[in-house]
N, C-alpha and C positions, 0 to 999 in steps of 0.2 A: 115593269120593274117595280119591286116593292119600294115603298117609301122609307123603309128602315135603312139607315146608314150604318155601316160598320166602321167604327172609329179605329184608326190605325193605332198600334201600340206606341206610346210616347217614347221618343228616343231616350235611351239611358245615357246619363252624363258619363263622359269618359273619366276613367280613374276611380269610379265608385261602383261597388258590386251591386248586382241586382238584389231585390228584396228577398228573392228566393234562392240566392246563391248559397252553395253548400258551405258548411262551416269550414274554418281554416284547416282543421285536421284532415278534411276530405280533399282539400286542394293540394294534391300531391302529384309529383311526376316521377313515376317509378324508375325511369332511366336515370334521372338525376340522383335518386336515392341509392341506386346501385353503384353509380360512379363514386358517390361520397363514401359508400361502404369500403371501397378500395383504399381510400385515404385513412379511414378508421382502422384498417387492418394493421397500420403502423403504430397504433395508440400505445401498444405495450413497450415501445422503445426499440423495436426492430429496426436496424439500419438498412437492411436489404431483404427483399422477399422474392422468391422465384414466382413464376406464373402459377405453378402448381400450389404454392403456399397461399397466394392471393386468392385463388379459387377456393381452396379449402376453408380459409378463414371467412370468406364472404358467402359461401354457398352458391356461387355462380359457376356456370359452365366455364371451362378454360377459354373457349372461343369467345364467350361474352366478356369475360374479364380482360382478355387481350384487346378487344375492340374499345372497351371503355378506358383501359389504361392508355391506349393510343391517343384518345381524345384528351385525357388529362395531361399527357406528355406535351401535346401541342400547346397547351395553355401554361406549361411550367409547373404543374402540380406534381408530376412524377417525371423521373428521368430513368433511362435504361442504360445499364453498363454493357461493356462489350461481351460479357458472359451471359447476358440475357436477364440478369437480375434487375429488379425494380427498386427504386428508392425515392424518397420524397424529393421534389424539386425545389427551386427557389421561391415559387410563388407563395406557398404556405408561410414561409418565413417573412416575406414582405408583408403579407396580410396581417400576420401576427404582430408585427412591429406597428402597423397602422392601428390595430385594435388597441394595443397597449398605449400608443401615443394619444389615443382619444381620451384617456383618463388624465393626461397632463400631470402626472404625479411623480415622475421619475426623479426630478431634481430634489425633491424633499424625501422621498421614500428610500432611495438607495442609501444615502448617508445614514438614515435611521437604522436600517437593517445591518449596515456595516458596523455600527456602534454596538448593536445587540450581539453580533458575532464576537466582537472584541471583548465585550463584557461578560459573555456567558460561555464562549468557547463552543457553542452549538450552532447548528444551521438556523438561519432566520429567514422569514418570508413574509410577504404581504398578500393577502387573499381577498378576492372580491366574489360576490355572489352573481351567478349567471343562471337564472332559472332555478332549477332544482339541483344545481351543482355548484361547486366553488372552484375557482381558478387561481392558481399560484401566478400572480401577475409579476412579482419581483422576488428574487431569492438570492441569498449569498450563503455558500456552503461553509460548514465548519472546517477549520484547518486540520482537525484531528483525522488520523487514518480511518478509524471507525466512526462513521457518521451517518446521518439520515441524508439520503440523496433524493432531492426533488427538483425536477426541471421546471423552469419558467414556462408557463402555458399548460402545465399538467392540470387535469381536472380531477376532483375528488368529491366524495359524497358530502352532503350537507348535514346528514343526521349522525355522523360520527366524527370525532376529533374536536379538539378545542376550537380550532378556527371555524369549523362548521357551526358549532354551538353559539359562538359569538355572532356570526353573521345571521343566524336564524333568530337569535334573541332580540335583535334590533330591526328585524324586518317582519315582524308579526308572529314569531314563534310562540306557541302557547303551552308547550310542555313545561313540567316543573323545572327541568334543567335550564330552560330559557328564562324563567323567572328568577332563578338563582343567579344567573349570569348578569341579569339587569340589576340585581340587588348588590352584588359584590364588585361588578365591573370587570370580571375576567372569567376565563374558563381554564380548567386543567383536564387533560385526558391522558390516561395511562393504559396503553394496550387496547384502545377502542378501534381505531381504523386498522391497525396492525398490531399483533400481540407483542411485537418487539420494539415498538416506538411509543413515545410520549410527547406531549406538547403543552405549552402554556400560550394563551392568546388573549388579547385585549382589543377593544374596539377603537377605531380611529374615526373621528368625526370632522366634517367640513362646515361650511357656512350654514347657519340655521340649525345646527345640530344634526345635519344629515349624515347618515352612516356612509363612510367611504370604503371601509374594508376592515380587515382584522390583521393586526400585527402579531406574529407568532414566532416562538422559538420551539424547535423540535430536535429530538435526538434519540438515541437508543436507550432502552429502559435499564441497561446495565449501568448507565450513568445517571439518566434522568428518571429516577424512581419518583414516587409521590413526595417524599420529603425534599428531594433536590428540586422538583418542580415548584413546590410551594415556596422554596427559598428564592426562586427566580421571579416570582410574581411581582415584587416591588420594582425590579429592573424593567420588566416588560411593560408594566403599567406606566412607569416614568417615561419610557420612550414613546409609548402610545399617546400619552397626554402631550408631550413635547411636539410630536408629529401633528396632532390635532390642532394645536396652537399655530403651528407653522402653515397649516392648510386652511386657517380661518375658522376653526371649530372652537 
């Protein structure tokens, strides 16, 4: 026997990836992503979808969509009505409430957006950044018949709209518009995200000057054109500053 010994590979510590582990982007489970795509099929606000519609929107075979939907149903992510149509179940609502509760902002933010609605007559909301998107964490709708309708939990792009500009300006944004927002302390957008909507937004800060989110007022351009939006800036900034003080900023 040779005198050379073969050293066994050292045991890898549990919970830590190996040095040659693939990057996070490669650590994917296709079946999970397919199942999640069924939930994303409802992102446009559809209340119910047939199996054929789910398959068409996700690009899955109907048989595959049915199996995955059945698994999601068992965990409460989807429910199936008597006519066979699918709709979101209670689990996404419960998890969404837990996500929102993690920010611990509701007791201060909801009164602030209610005051904005009362003072401006337009829809008000509070947005946070989540990766390369922004999320409407809280909102109160305008009492007017013609109004901008935004659901709590809705995701929107960061690169368009007053709320997105504010969030990017204080989280490393380098475009000229971000520098302007940091200089004046607010953003106005008219027809950026949607040609028929406009918005005014200002930053809300917490302890240590940490950005917590963007407070925004939005509405249809038939009322909220640029002069009207500029007239709302003092109100939005006043409420954003008051909210920042209440949150330790």
